C-alpha positions in Angstrom: -85.6 77.4 -26.6 -82.9 79.0 -24.6 -80.8 75.8 -24.9 -81.1 75.8 -28.7 -80.1 79.5 -28.8 -77.1 78.7 -26.6 -76.0 75.8 -28.9 -76.3 78.0 -32.0 -74.3 80.8 -30.4 -71.7 78.3 -29.1 -71.3 76.6 -32.6 -70.7 79.9 -34.2 -68.3 81.1 -31.4 -66.3 77.8 -31.7 -65.5 78.2 -35.4 -65.1 82.0 -35.4 -62.6 81.7 -32.5 -60.9 78.6 -34.0 -61.8 76.6 -30.9 -63.0 73.4 -32.6 -63.1 71.1 -29.6 -66.4 72.3 -28.2 -68.0 71.3 -31.5 -67.4 67.7 -30.6 -70.1 68.0 -27.9 -72.6 69.9 -30.1 -72.6 67.9 -33.3 -74.2 64.4 -33.7 -71.6 61.8 -35.0 -73.7 61.5 -38.2 -74.4 65.2 -38.7 -74.9 66.4 -42.3 -73.9 69.8 -43.6 -75.5 70.8 -46.8 -73.6 73.3 -48.9 -75.0 76.6 -50.3 -77.4 75.9 -53.1 -77.8 72.4 -51.7 -75.2 71.3 -54.2 -73.2 68.9 -52.0 -73.2 67.4 -48.5 -70.5 66.8 -45.9 -71.4 63.8 -43.7 -70.0 63.0 -40.3 -68.9 65.1 -37.3 -65.2 64.9 -38.0 -65.6 65.9 -41.7 -67.9 68.8 -40.7 -65.4 70.1 -38.1 -62.6 69.8 -40.7 -64.7 72.0 -43.0 -64.8 74.7 -40.4 -61.1 74.4 -39.9 -60.3 74.5 -43.6 -62.4 77.6 -44.1 -60.7 79.4 -41.2 -57.2 78.3 -42.4 -57.8 79.6 -45.8 -59.7 82.8 -44.9 -59.0 85.9 -42.9 -62.3 86.5 -41.1 -63.2 90.2 -40.8 -66.7 90.0 -39.5 -69.5 87.5 -38.8 -73.0 88.6 -37.6 -76.2 86.8 -37.2 -79.7 88.3 -37.0 -83.3 87.2 -37.0 -82.8 83.9 -35.1 -85.9 81.9 -35.1 -86.4 78.7 -33.3 -89.2 76.2 -33.6 -89.3 73.1 -31.2 -91.7 70.2 -31.7 -91.1 67.3 -29.4 -87.5 66.1 -29.7 -86.8 68.1 -32.8 -85.8 71.8 -33.1 -85.2 73.9 -36.2 -83.3 77.1 -35.9 -82.6 79.5 -38.7 -81.1 83.0 -38.9 -79.7 85.4 -41.5 -76.0 86.1 -41.5 -73.5 88.6 -42.9 -69.9 87.5 -43.3 -66.9 89.4 -44.5 -63.6 87.6 -45.2 -60.5 87.5 -47.4 -59.1 84.6 -49.3 -56.1 84.8 -51.5 -56.1 88.6 -51.3 -59.7 88.7 -52.5 -62.3 90.2 -50.2 -65.8 88.7 -50.0 -68.9 90.2 -48.3 -71.7 87.7 -48.3 -75.2 87.3 -46.8 -77.2 84.2 -46.4 -79.3 82.0 -44.3 -78.2 79.2 -41.9 -80.6 76.5 -41.0 -79.9 74.0 -38.2 -81.9 70.9 -37.2 -81.3 69.6 -33.8 -82.5 66.5 -32.0 -82.8 65.9 -28.2 -80.8 62.7 -27.7 -79.8 61.1 -24.4 -80.6 64.2 -22.5 -79.0 66.8 -24.7 -79.6 68.7 -27.9 -77.3 67.8 -30.8 -77.0 69.4 -34.3 -78.0 66.7 -36.8 -78.3 68.8 -40.0 -77.2 72.2 -41.2 -78.2 73.9 -44.5 -76.7 77.0 -45.9 -78.5 79.2 -48.5 
């Protein structure tokens, strides 16, 4: 479970710090990100990384905190979920939001990779 926690922490550190290259090693090539409310999906590593980049280019991030990280591992599959608080500004409008992030990871070729992310 420590490996899963490290990946979750590293994924978040990468986008928060605008250091996107490490994401290449943590996301599966066919990863799917499901948008809040499960209204749309972004499919593929490049598109998901681009989504992080677009958000960080458009937003001024003030704060991002996670809490209540819970990890369940069954065989070669892991599910990690946590609550988050995020504060940011876009187009001079400030947003303070809370939500839940859910990650599914698979153990493939000797390493854990994010295969799905859902935001609620």
